[in-house]
C-alpha positions in Angstrom: -12.0 11.0 15.6 -11.4 7.7 13.9 -11.6 9.3 10.5 -9.2 12.0 11.4 -6.5 9.6 12.5 -7.1 7.5 9.3 -6.6 10.6 7.2 -3.5 11.5 9.2 -1.9 8.1 9.0 -2.8 8.1 5.1 -1.3 11.4 4.3 2.0 10.3 6.0 1.9 6.9 4.2 1.8 9.0 1.0 4.8 11.1 1.8 6.9 8.7 3.8 6.6 5.9 1.3 7.8 8.2 -1.5 10.9 9.1 0.4 11.7 6.4 3.1 14.1 4.4 0.6 16.4 7.1 0.9 16.6 7.6 4.6 20.0 6.1 4.9 21.3 8.6 2.6 20.9 11.6 4.8 23.5 12.3 7.5 22.7 12.1 11.1 24.6 15.5 11.7 22.2 18.3 10.7 23.7 21.9 11.1 21.6 24.6 12.4 23.4 27.3 10.3 22.0 28.3 7.0 18.6 26.6 7.8 15.9 29.4 7.7 13.3 27.0 8.6 14.5 27.1 12.2 13.3 30.7 12.4 9.6 29.9 11.6 8.5 27.8 14.6 8.6 28.7 18.3 6.8 25.4 19.2 9.1 22.9 17.9 12.2 21.8 19.8 15.7 22.0 18.1 15.7 18.1 17.9 12.2 18.4 16.1 13.5 21.0 13.9 16.5 19.1 12.8 14.7 16.0 12.0 12.2 18.0 10.0 15.1 19.6 8.1 16.2 15.9 7.2 12.6 15.1 6.1 12.6 18.1 3.9 15.9 17.2 2.3 14.6 13.8 1.5 11.5 15.5 -0.1 13.9 17.5 -2.3 15.8 14.5 -3.3 12.8 12.6 -4.4 10.9 15.4 -6.2 8.6 16.6 -3.5 8.4 20.4 -3.4 7.4 22.2 -0.2 6.7 25.7 1.0 6.4 27.3 4.5 2.9 28.5 4.6 3.7 31.8 6.5 1.5 33.9 4.6 -1.7 32.0 5.1 -3.2 28.6 4.3 -5.2 28.3 1.1 -7.7 25.5 1.5 -8.7 25.5 -2.0 -5.2 24.9 -3.2 -4.1 22.3 -0.3 -7.3 20.9 0.9 -7.8 20.1 4.7 -4.8 21.0 6.9 -3.5 18.0 8.6 -2.2 19.0 12.2 0.3 17.1 14.2 2.2 18.0 17.4 5.8 17.0 16.6 8.0 15.2 13.7 8.0 12.3 16.3 4.3 11.9 15.0 5.6 11.2 11.6 8.2 8.8 12.7 5.8 6.7 14.7 4.0 5.9 11.6 7.1 4.7 9.6 6.3 1.1 10.3 2.8 1.4 8.9 4.3 3.1 5.8 6.8 0.3 5.3 4.2 -2.4 5.9 1.2 -1.2 3.9 3.3 0.8 1.6 2.7 3.0 -1.3 2.3 1.2 -4.5 2.1 3.1 -7.8 -0.6 1.9 -10.1 0.8 0.1 -13.0 -0.2 0.7 -16.7 -3.4 -1.3 -17.5 -5.3 -1.9 -20.7 -9.0 -2.0 -20.6 -11.3 -3.8 -23.0 -14.3 -1.8 -23.9 -17.3 -2.6 -26.3 -18.2 0.7 -27.8 -21.3 1.7 -30.0 -20.9 3.7 -33.2 -20.8 7.3 -32.3 -20.3 8.9 -29.0 -19.0 6.8 -26.1 -18.0 7.3 -22.4 -15.4 5.2 -20.9 -14.9 5.6 -17.0 -11.6 4.9 -15.4 -11.3 4.2 -11.8 -8.2 2.9 -9.9 -7.3 2.8 -6.1 -4.0 4.1 -6.0 -3.1 4.2 -2.3 -4.7 2.2 0.5 -4.1 1.5 4.2 -5.0 -1.9 5.8 -6.5 -1.9 9.3 -7.1 -5.3 10.6 -8.7 -7.1 7.9 -10.2 -3.9 6.3 -8.5 -2.3 3.5 -9.6 1.4 3.2 -8.9 3.3 -0.2 -6.9 6.5 0.6 -6.8 7.9 -3.1 -9.1 6.9 -5.8 -8.1 8.3 -9.3 -11.0 8.8 -11.7 -11.2 9.9 -15.3 -14.0 10.0 -17.8 -13.0 9.7 -21.5 -15.5 10.9 -24.1 -14.7 9.6 -27.5 -16.3 8.9 -30.9 -16.1 5.5 -32.5 -16.5 4.3 -36.1 -16.8 0.8 -37.4 -14.4 -0.1 -40.4 -15.3 -3.5 -41.9 -16.9 -4.4 -38.7 -13.8 -3.4 -36.5 -14.4 -0.6 -33.9 -11.8 2.2 -34.3 -11.2 5.5 -32.4 -12.4 8.4 -34.7 -11.6 11.0 -32.0 -11.1 11.6 -28.4 -13.3 14.6 -27.5 -13.0 15.3 -23.7 -11.1 13.9 -20.7 -12.3 14.8 -17.2 -10.3 13.9 -14.1 -11.0 14.0 -10.4 -9.8 12.3 -7.2 -11.8 10.7 -4.4 -11.2 8.8 -1.5 -10.7 9.0 2.6 -7.4 11.0 2.3 -7.6 13.4 -0.6 -4.7 15.4 -1.6 -5.8 18.2 -3.8 -5.3 17.0 -7.5 -4.7 19.6 -10.2 -4.5 18.2 -13.9 -1.9 19.9 -16.0 -2.0 17.9 -19.3 -3.3 15.0 -21.2 -1.8 13.1 -24.0 -3.3 10.3 -26.3 -2.0 8.1 -28.9 -3.4 5.3 -30.8 -2.3 1.7 -31.2 -3.5 -1.4 -32.9 -4.6 0.4 -36.1 -6.8 2.8 -34.3 -8.6 0.2 -32.2 -6.6 1.2 -29.1 -5.9 4.4 -27.3 -3.2 5.1 -24.7 -4.2 7.9 -22.3 -1.6 9.7 -20.3 -2.7 12.3 -17.7 -0.2 14.6 -15.9 -1.0 16.7 -12.9 0.2 17.8 -9.3 -1.0 16.5 -5.9 -0.8 18.9 -2.9 -1.4 18.5 0.8 -0.8 20.8 3.7 0.6 19.5 7.2 1.0 21.7 10.3 3.7 20.4 12.6 3.3 22.3 15.8 2.9 25.8 14.9 4.6 25.3 11.4 2.4 24.8 8.4 4.1 23.4 5.4 2.6 22.7 1.9 3.8 19.7 0.0 3.3 19.0 -3.6 4.5 16.4 -6.2 4.1 15.5 -9.8 1.7 12.6 -10.7 1.0 10.7 -13.9 -1.9 8.5 -14.7 -1.5 6.0 -17.6 -3.9 3.5 -19.0 -5.2 2.0 -22.3 -8.5 1.4 -23.9 -8.9 -1.5 -26.4 -12.2 -1.4 -28.4 -13.5 -5.0 -28.9 
């Protein structure tokens, strides 16, 4: 039960922290007309539906896509379905979202001592976390293995090639990560390599009897400096 609660809090910290800065930009007046989402749920009150519409508008403003999963829920695409009773359950965690927050991982350069020939560099960063008491729990851990070939020129290590990049995601709260593209570019005369990984994060939330799939673009960036 405790793990489910933490997972629930974590998912909404991720979503709310992405969109909460624009709360003031949405009008308090939400019209029922031309809002097809009102027809999907029989359990939510009109007030809940209107609050949900505001939340979805914020999602659109901040690049978070959503879809009503009225044709069935695909666990492979969205991961574990997070179930809540009403939109008020989301609002109750706004204070947690603002205090612990969602902090994007800044670009980092990692120094790595390679051998001549094939090498494996492992990247791991805790992106999102929640603090409960004195305990910090990682919600999302971003991982990448970079397989590359190194050659020494006049005693200086250089990237000869980047042969493969494998990415995956772990953590207590795990949106489904899908890699879409990777980019690399060298610097410092071939002794450094910038790595950029683009992908999509997906999560599914059922509010009352209304399942909604959320997705947003994500980019991982780091540098490897051979020493």
